[in-house]
C-alpha positions in Angstrom: 156.3 98.6 90.0 152.7 98.8 91.3 151.8 97.9 94.9 148.5 96.3 95.2 146.1 98.6 97.4 143.9 96.0 99.4 140.4 97.3 100.5 139.6 96.8 104.3 137.3 94.1 105.3 133.7 94.5 104.5 131.8 95.7 107.5 128.9 93.4 107.5 127.5 94.1 110.9 127.4 98.0 110.4 125.9 97.6 106.9 123.2 95.3 108.4 122.7 97.8 111.2 122.4 100.6 108.7 120.0 98.4 106.6 117.8 98.2 109.8 117.8 101.9 110.1 116.6 102.4 106.7 113.8 99.9 107.3 112.8 101.8 110.2 112.8 104.9 108.3 110.6 103.3 105.7 108.2 102.0 108.3 108.0 105.4 109.9 107.5 107.2 106.6 104.7 104.8 105.8 103.0 105.4 109.0 103.4 108.9 108.3 101.6 109.0 105.1 104.7 109.4 102.9 104.2 109.4 99.2 104.7 106.4 96.9 107.7 108.2 95.4 109.2 109.0 98.8 108.7 105.1 99.8 110.2 104.1 96.7 113.2 106.2 97.1 113.7 104.7 100.7 113.3 101.4 99.4 116.1 101.8 96.7 118.5 102.7 99.5 117.5 99.6 101.3 117.8 97.3 98.1 121.4 98.8 97.4 122.5 98.0 101.0 121.2 94.5 100.5 122.9 94.2 97.2 126.3 95.4 99.0 125.8 92.6 101.4 125.3 90.0 98.8 128.2 91.0 96.7 130.4 91.0 99.8 129.3 87.7 101.0 129.4 85.8 97.5 132.6 83.7 97.4 132.1 83.3 93.7 132.5 87.2 93.3 136.1 87.1 94.9 138.1 90.5 95.0 136.0 92.1 92.4 132.9 91.4 94.3 134.4 92.8 97.4 135.5 96.0 95.7 132.0 96.2 94.1 130.3 95.8 97.4 132.4 98.8 99.0 131.4 100.9 96.0 127.8 100.0 96.3 127.7 100.4 100.2 129.4 103.9 99.8 127.1 105.1 97.3 124.1 103.9 99.6 125.7 105.5 102.6 125.6 108.8 101.0 121.9 108.3 100.1 120.9 107.3 103.6 122.0 111.0 104.5 119.4 112.2 102.3 116.6 110.3 103.9 116.5 112.3 107.1 117.5 115.7 108.0 119.2 116.8 111.4 115.8 118.0 112.8 114.0 114.7 112.0 112.8 113.2 115.5 114.2 109.8 116.3 111.0 108.9 118.1 108.7 107.9 114.9 111.7 105.8 113.7 112.0 103.9 117.2 108.4 103.4 117.4 108.2 101.9 113.9 111.0 99.7 114.7 109.4 98.5 118.0 106.3 97.9 116.2 107.9 95.8 113.6 109.6 93.9 116.4 106.5 93.4 118.4 104.1 92.9 115.5 102.3 96.1 116.3 101.7 95.0 120.0 103.3 98.3 121.5 103.0 99.1 125.0 103.7 102.7 125.2 105.3 103.9 128.6 105.6 107.4 129.8 109.1 108.8 130.3 110.1 108.7 133.9 110.4 112.2 135.6 113.9 113.7 135.6 115.2 112.3 132.4 
């Protein structure tokens, strides 16, 4: 007799957060003059994360959609790892994300001494 294996609940918030990080990576890469190919590669990862969210949130898909969402999200998470390396500075990503929020009205403050 087979025991059904249930998949854990889909991490909607975490996948949305990761999609936001990918969007910041895209914005920073675009601001930094990345090639069309590099921007397309980043955009593909973002589309896959969006697709995972759609699959997981669709009641019409049922359990098969939930499993497919996990599969798509797992693959996309591995691809996110390839978008940056450990030496990539976070400052350009944060500035690009802040700029998207403020619409380009970015006030740059110097870092307080002692930090």
